N, C-alpha and C positions, 0 to 999 in steps of 0.2 A: 867430238872427242870421246873415245871409249876407253875404259880401264880394264876391259876383258870380262866384265860382269854386267848383267842387266841390273837395273835399279831394284827390281823385285828380288833377285837372287841376293844382292848385297843386303837388303833389309831383312831377308829371311836369315842370313848368316849372323847379322847383328843381333836379331831376336834370340837365336839359339845361344849365342855367347852370353847374352844378358841372363837368360834362364839358368845357364850353368853357374854363372857368378852368383845369382840369387840363391841357388841351392847350397853352394859353398858357404855363403854368408850366413844362412839360416843354421846350417850344421855347426859352423864355427862359433856362432853366437851362443847356441845351446851349450856347447862344451865349455866355453869360457864362463858363461853365467853360472854353471854348476861349480866350476872351480872357484870363482869369486865367492859364491855363497858358502862353500865348504870352509874356506879360510876366514871369511868374515865371522861366521858362527863360532869359530874357535875362541875368539876374543870377546864375543858379546855375552851378556848375561841378562836375564829377566829380573828386574828389580820390583819387588813387591813389599809394601809396607802395611802395617796394621795400624788401626786407630789407637792412639796413645803411645805409639812407639817413638823413641828418641831418634832424631836424624840430624845430620849436618847439611846445611843449605849452602850452596855455592853462591856467594854474593859478589857480583862484578865490582871491580874497582872504579875509580873516577876516570881512568884512561881507557883507551881501546885495548891496551895490552892485557893479556891473560895473566901475566906475572903478578899483577896487583889484585887479583881476585882472592877472596878469603872464604874460609868455611866457618859458619856460625852454627852453634847448637840450637835446635828447635824441636817442636813436638808435632806429630801428625794429629790433626783433630777431625779430619773428614777425608773421604775418598770420593772424588768427583767422577773419575773414570779409571780404567785399569792402569793408566800411567800418569794421572793428574791427581795431586793431593793438596788439600788445604792444610796449611802449616801455620802454627802460631810461633812467631819469631819476635822476641822483645815486645810482647803485648799486641802486636799487629797480626792480623790474619790475612794470609796471601796464598794464592795458588801457585804451585810449582810442578813442573814436569819431573818425572822420576829420574831423568838424566841429570838434574841439578841437585839430587839428594843422595846422601850416603848413609848407611847404617851407622849409628853412634852408640857404642857400648860404654856405659859408665862403669868404670872399675873403682870400686870402693873397698878399701881395706879396713877391717874392723879389728879392734883389739879387745879380746875377751879377758876379763880379769877374774 
């Protein structure tokens, strides 16, 4: 039974179509990756903290829900890596990633007499 093409011609045709699809996928992936990177970077920020700086630490709640997480004030006491900080929180020293920290500005009003 013959379908009009030899096996070698059929496989050559399939190989050519696979190469065309591969080139399209590579080009499309590069374009999409640049687009994703552009829009991701619009929202992202680099967090840097200094030793002695006041921060807020995200403490997860007792449940799996993020709704019960809370922010607690703490102080940076050491920098382990560009994104990992040792923080003193309620007398305990723990390491936190910068994603779990926020800058904490103490606003104190003084009355001058």
